[in-house]
DRENKOLNU-963218 format. One record per residue (C-alpha): residue in one letter; x, y, z. Coordinates in nm, 4 decimals, always signed. Layout:
BEGIN
residuo = A	u = X	v = Y	w = Z
...
end
This chain:
BEGIN
residuo = M	u = -1.2945	v = -2.4384	w = -2.2760
residuo = G	u = -1.1968	v = -2.6264	w = -1.9603
residuo = I	u = -0.8329	v = -2.5209	w = -1.9926
residuo = R	u = -0.9333	v = -2.1571	w = -2.0320
residuo = I	u = -1.1454	v = -2.1676	w = -1.7165
residuo = F	u = -0.8581	v = -2.3304	w = -1.5283
residuo = V	u = -0.6147	v = -2.0583	w = -1.6438
residuo = L	u = -0.8575	v = -1.7807	w = -1.5485
residuo = A	u = -0.9093	v = -1.9372	w = -1.2065
residuo = A	u = -0.5341	v = -1.9632	w = -1.1522
residuo = M	u = -0.4866	v = -1.5984	w = -1.2510
residuo = G	u = -0.7615	v = -1.4925	w = -1.0136
residuo = L	u = -0.6152	v = -1.6868	w = -0.7218
residuo = G	u = -0.2684	v = -1.5510	w = -0.7959
residuo = A	u = -0.3938	v = -1.1937	w = -0.7821
residuo = M	u = -0.5863	v = -1.2602	w = -0.4610
residuo = Y	u = -0.2734	v = -1.4004	w = -0.2954
residuo = M	u = -0.0718	v = -1.0959	w = -0.4013
residuo = M	u = -0.3383	v = -0.8683	w = -0.2510
residuo = H	u = -0.3367	v = -1.0510	w = +0.0806
residuo = L	u = +0.0433	v = -1.0110	w = +0.1003
residuo = L	u = +0.0118	v = -0.6402	w = +0.0246
residuo = A	u = -0.2645	v = -0.6065	w = +0.2835
residuo = Q	u = -0.0311	v = -0.7413	w = +0.5525
residuo = D	u = +0.2005	v = -0.4450	w = +0.4965
residuo = W	u = -0.0795	v = -0.2009	w = +0.4126
residuo = S	u = -0.2371	v = -0.2493	w = +0.7550
residuo = R	u = +0.0823	v = -0.0953	w = +0.8972
residuo = I	u = +0.1556	v = +0.1626	w = +0.6273
residuo = R	u = -0.1924	v = +0.3128	w = +0.6034
residuo = P	u = -0.2097	v = +0.4832	w = +0.9478
residuo = I	u = +0.1514	v = +0.6035	w = +0.9184
residuo = Q	u = +0.0871	v = +0.7501	w = +0.5727
residuo = Q	u = -0.2259	v = +0.9285	w = +0.6960
residuo = I	u = -0.0187	v = +1.1031	w = +0.9629
residuo = S	u = +0.2524	v = +1.1879	w = +0.7080
residuo = N	u = -0.0087	v = +1.3453	w = +0.4790
residuo = L	u = -0.1425	v = +1.5469	w = +0.7709
residuo = A	u = +0.2090	v = +1.6676	w = +0.8548
residuo = G	u = +0.2540	v = +1.7858	w = +0.4963
residuo = Q	u = -0.0212	v = +2.0419	w = +0.5449
residuo = V	u = +0.2133	v = +2.2575	w = +0.7551
residuo = G	u = +0.4040	v = +2.3839	w = +0.4522
residuo = T	u = +0.1111	v = +2.4098	w = +0.2141
residuo = T	u = -0.2127	v = +2.5076	w = +0.3863
residuo = L	u = -0.1302	v = +2.6288	w = +0.7392
residuo = N	u = +0.0156	v = +2.9526	w = +0.8672
residuo = L	u = +0.1777	v = +3.0172	w = +1.2056
residuo = Q	u = -0.1511	v = +3.1120	w = +1.3678
residuo = Q	u = -0.2978	v = +2.7773	w = +1.2711
residuo = L	u = +0.0048	v = +2.5774	w = +1.3884
residuo = P	u = -0.1242	v = +2.5095	w = +1.7449
residuo = N	u = -0.4479	v = +2.3673	w = +1.6020
residuo = F	u = -0.2495	v = +2.1511	w = +1.3620
residuo = I	u = -0.0274	v = +2.0161	w = +1.6408
residuo = G	u = -0.3317	v = +1.9173	w = +1.8430
residuo = Q	u = -0.4954	v = +1.7562	w = +1.5406
residuo = A	u = -0.1819	v = +1.5622	w = +1.4475
residuo = S	u = -0.1313	v = +1.4474	w = +1.8065
residuo = S	u = -0.4885	v = +1.3220	w = +1.8300
residuo = A	u = -0.4635	v = +1.1441	w = +1.4951
residuo = F	u = -0.1365	v = +0.9798	w = +1.5886
residuo = S	u = -0.2704	v = +0.8607	w = +1.9247
residuo = L	u = -0.5841	v = +0.7208	w = +1.7626
residuo = Q	u = -0.3966	v = +0.5364	w = +1.4880
residuo = R	u = -0.1338	v = +0.4079	w = +1.7312
residuo = G	u = -0.4104	v = +0.2635	w = +1.9467
residuo = K	u = -0.5677	v = +0.0944	w = +1.6461
residuo = R	u = -0.2356	v = -0.0562	w = +1.5368
residuo = S	u = -0.1631	v = -0.1810	w = +1.8879
residuo = A	u = -0.5037	v = -0.3483	w = +1.9056
residuo = L	u = -0.4538	v = -0.5098	w = +1.5667
residuo = S	u = -0.1099	v = -0.6405	w = +1.6582
residuo = R	u = -0.2403	v = -0.7918	w = +1.9796
residuo = D	u = -0.5511	v = -0.9491	w = +1.8298
residuo = L	u = -0.4253	v = -1.0536	w = +1.4879
residuo = G	u = -0.0456	v = -1.0706	w = +1.5182
residuo = W	u = +0.0160	v = -0.8748	w = +1.1945
residuo = V	u = +0.3237	v = -0.6861	w = +1.3100
residuo = H	u = +0.5740	v = -0.9762	w = +1.3148
residuo = G	u = +0.7065	v = -0.8731	w = +1.6550
residuo = R	u = +0.7897	v = -0.5143	w = +1.5552
residuo = Q	u = +0.7385	v = -0.2590	w = +1.8275
residuo = D	u = +0.5571	v = +0.0697	w = +1.7767
residuo = T	u = +0.7716	v = +0.3509	w = +1.9117
residuo = G	u = +0.4747	v = +0.5862	w = +1.9162
residuo = G	u = +0.6786	v = +0.9019	w = +1.8609
residuo = G	u = +0.9767	v = +1.0560	w = +1.6888
residuo = S	u = +1.0225	v = +1.2891	w = +1.3965
residuo = H	u = +0.8540	v = +1.2817	w = +1.0564
residuo = A	u = +1.1721	v = +1.1250	w = +0.9156
residuo = A	u = +1.1430	v = +0.8393	w = +1.1630
residuo = V	u = +0.7812	v = +0.7852	w = +1.0625
residuo = H	u = +0.8823	v = +0.7733	w = +0.6970
residuo = Q	u = +1.1637	v = +0.5270	w = +0.7671
residuo = S	u = +0.9262	v = +0.3031	w = +0.9632
residuo = A	u = +0.6852	v = +0.2983	w = +0.6690
residuo = T	u = +0.9624	v = +0.2222	w = +0.4218
residuo = D	u = +1.0941	v = -0.0651	w = +0.6317
residuo = S	u = +0.7504	v = -0.2240	w = +0.6723
residuo = I	u = +0.6859	v = -0.3214	w = +0.3112
residuo = D	u = +0.8618	v = -0.6071	w = +0.1381
residuo = W	u = +0.8290	v = -0.5435	w = -0.2355
residuo = K	u = +1.0537	v = -0.8342	w = -0.3316
residuo = R	u = +0.8478	v = -1.0836	w = -0.1356
residuo = I	u = +0.5263	v = -0.9653	w = -0.3021
residuo = L	u = +0.6782	v = -0.9578	w = -0.6519
residuo = A	u = +0.8139	v = -1.3104	w = -0.6088
residuo = R	u = +0.4605	v = -1.4328	w = -0.5396
residuo = D	u = +0.2879	v = -1.2264	w = -0.8089
residuo = P	u = +0.3492	v = -1.4136	w = -1.1375
residuo = F	u = +0.0696	v = -1.2281	w = -1.3171
residuo = E	u = +0.2143	v = -0.8838	w = -1.2287
residuo = C	u = -0.1024	v = -0.7535	w = -1.0677
residuo = L	u = +0.0900	v = -0.5361	w = -0.8228
residuo = Q	u = +0.2646	v = -0.3637	w = -1.1106
residuo = S	u = -0.0652	v = -0.3286	w = -1.2961
residuo = L	u = -0.2227	v = -0.1707	w = -0.9874
residuo = I	u = +0.0591	v = +0.0824	w = -0.9540
residuo = C	u = +0.0472	v = +0.1608	w = -1.3266
residuo = Q	u = -0.3285	v = +0.2161	w = -1.3201
residuo = L	u = -0.3208	v = +0.4339	w = -1.0100
residuo = M	u = -0.0355	v = +0.6526	w = -1.1338
residuo = S	u = -0.2127	v = +0.6961	w = -1.4669
residuo = G	u = -0.5141	v = +0.8422	w = -1.2881
residuo = A	u = -0.7433	v = +0.5496	w = -1.2088
residuo = E	u = -0.9508	v = +0.5777	w = -0.8903
residuo = A	u = -0.8409	v = +0.9379	w = -0.8397
residuo = H	u = -1.1016	v = +0.9956	w = -0.5670
residuo = S	u = -1.0190	v = +0.6852	w = -0.3634
residuo = E	u = -0.8566	v = +0.7407	w = -0.0235
residuo = E	u = -0.6631	v = +0.4142	w = -0.0515
residuo = A	u = -0.5351	v = +0.5120	w = -0.3968
residuo = E	u = -0.4199	v = +0.8532	w = -0.2747
residuo = L	u = -0.2416	v = +0.7089	w = +0.0271
residuo = L	u = -0.0731	v = +0.4389	w = -0.1786
residuo = M	u = +0.0435	v = +0.6888	w = -0.4423
residuo = N	u = +0.1790	v = +0.9250	w = -0.1780
residuo = F	u = +0.3672	v = +0.6379	w = -0.0167
residuo = M	u = +0.5095	v = +0.5319	w = -0.3514
residuo = E	u = +0.6286	v = +0.8850	w = -0.4291
residuo = S	u = +0.8068	v = +0.9122	w = -0.0943
residuo = S	u = +0.9740	v = +0.5696	w = -0.1017
residuo = L	u = +1.0295	v = +0.4913	w = -0.4698
residuo = E	u = +1.4086	v = +0.4983	w = -0.4362
residuo = M	u = +1.3845	v = +0.2012	w = -0.1976
residuo = A	u = +1.1680	v = -0.0109	w = -0.4288
residuo = P	u = +1.2858	v = -0.2700	w = -0.6860
residuo = A	u = +1.3236	v = -0.1747	w = -1.0521
residuo = K	u = +0.9961	v = -0.3427	w = -1.1509
residuo = I	u = +0.8049	v = -0.1183	w = -0.9118
residuo = G	u = +0.9836	v = +0.1884	w = -1.0469
residuo = R	u = +0.9005	v = +0.0895	w = -1.4035
residuo = A	u = +0.5304	v = +0.0444	w = -1.3215
residuo = F	u = +0.5352	v = +0.3847	w = -1.1522
residuo = S	u = +0.6986	v = +0.5491	w = -1.4560
residuo = R	u = +0.4682	v = +0.3777	w = -1.7062
residuo = G	u = +0.1684	v = +0.4977	w = -1.5122
residuo = L	u = +0.2876	v = +0.8564	w = -1.5267
residuo = A	u = +0.3566	v = +0.8223	w = -1.9003
residuo = L	u = +0.0039	v = +0.6883	w = -1.9544
residuo = R	u = -0.1650	v = +0.9631	w = -1.7557
residuo = G	u = -0.5337	v = +0.9722	w = -1.8442
residuo = R	u = -0.5140	v = +0.6385	w = -2.0296
residuo = S	u = -0.5353	v = +0.3823	w = -1.7518
residuo = D	u = -0.6693	v = +0.1187	w = -1.9895
residuo = R	u = -0.3257	v = +0.1068	w = -2.1568
residuo = C	u = -0.1858	v = -0.0526	w = -1.8404
residuo = Y	u = -0.3697	v = -0.3711	w = -1.9403
residuo = N	u = -0.1420	v = -0.3860	w = -2.2441
residuo = E	u = +0.1637	v = -0.3392	w = -2.0249
residuo = Y	u = +0.0552	v = -0.6168	w = -1.7863
residuo = P	u = -0.1815	v = -0.8386	w = -1.9893
residuo = F	u = -0.1837	v = -1.1321	w = -1.7480
residuo = C	u = -0.3573	v = -0.9357	w = -1.4738
residuo = L	u = -0.7275	v = -0.9021	w = -1.5515
residuo = Y	u = -0.8236	v = -0.6948	w = -1.2463
residuo = S	u = -0.8981	v = -0.3238	w = -1.2568
residuo = A	u = -0.7513	v = -0.0910	w = -0.9964
residuo = K	u = -1.1009	v = -0.0475	w = -0.8514
residuo = T	u = -1.1399	v = -0.4216	w = -0.7979
residuo = M	u = -0.7917	v = -0.4628	w = -0.6497
residuo = L	u = -0.8447	v = -0.1744	w = -0.4081
residuo = R	u = -1.1722	v = -0.3324	w = -0.2987
residuo = I	u = -0.9919	v = -0.6606	w = -0.2332
residuo = L	u = -0.7153	v = -0.4777	w = -0.0455
residuo = R	u = -0.9720	v = -0.2903	w = +0.1647
residuo = W	u = -1.1580	v = -0.6122	w = +0.2405
residuo = F	u = -0.8446	v = -0.7944	w = +0.3514
residuo = S	u = -0.7399	v = -0.5000	w = +0.5687
residuo = Q	u = -1.0794	v = -0.4607	w = +0.7347
residuo = T	u = -1.1578	v = -0.8261	w = +0.7950
residuo = G	u = -0.8126	v = -0.9328	w = +0.9061
residuo = N	u = -0.7986	v = -1.2199	w = +0.6558
residuo = T	u = -0.4244	v = -1.1722	w = +0.6094
residuo = P	u = -0.2487	v = -1.4855	w = +0.7358
residuo = V	u = +0.1090	v = -1.4246	w = +0.8374
residuo = E	u = +0.3766	v = -1.6297	w = +0.6673
residuo = E	u = +0.6464	v = -1.7858	w = +0.8802
residuo = P	u = +0.9968	v = -1.6670	w = +0.7823
residuo = E	u = +1.2123	v = -1.9279	w = +0.6164
residuo = E	u = +1.5004	v = -2.0551	w = +0.8253
residuo = D	u = +1.8514	v = -2.0173	w = +0.6914
residuo = K	u = +1.9930	v = -2.3466	w = +0.5728
end
């Protein structure tokens, strides 16, 4: 009984640590992805007469999110010295988002594969009405070619299990958390700032 409790506690702590690593990057990706989603409305829901309104809306959103990110970087030091250019094309925004997440670092510190379980569950339809889930899925779809093979496999398995999110527990049995719980943890880390920054290892 004692061994089982110890194992469960270790699994829980491992998942929490993975989520805090993801939150470090998510605090940067989230505002960028919101602007990217807004930009996508040009080709799908807006006509030329609505374009001036869209430009004003996008400009306001970008200024607001840039101000928030600047405040966070000053107060919490999450950005690791990266500078916010504050402008540029949609392609530049996408490249900035892609460069700001370190999948390999997170995977190396996620022995129970909770990140892969989260991706699998989300892509299979879990938490379909969650803003965080939608933003994360949109980011994954736009940057999958840059991600490691394990991330791609979790993405593909989720699509194959569409409507059967519970099957992801069989794919990643060592992670006991649901997508709902992991998104709550991610949201909590992002909002409270409890995302300590790791010092980069020096080359030997």
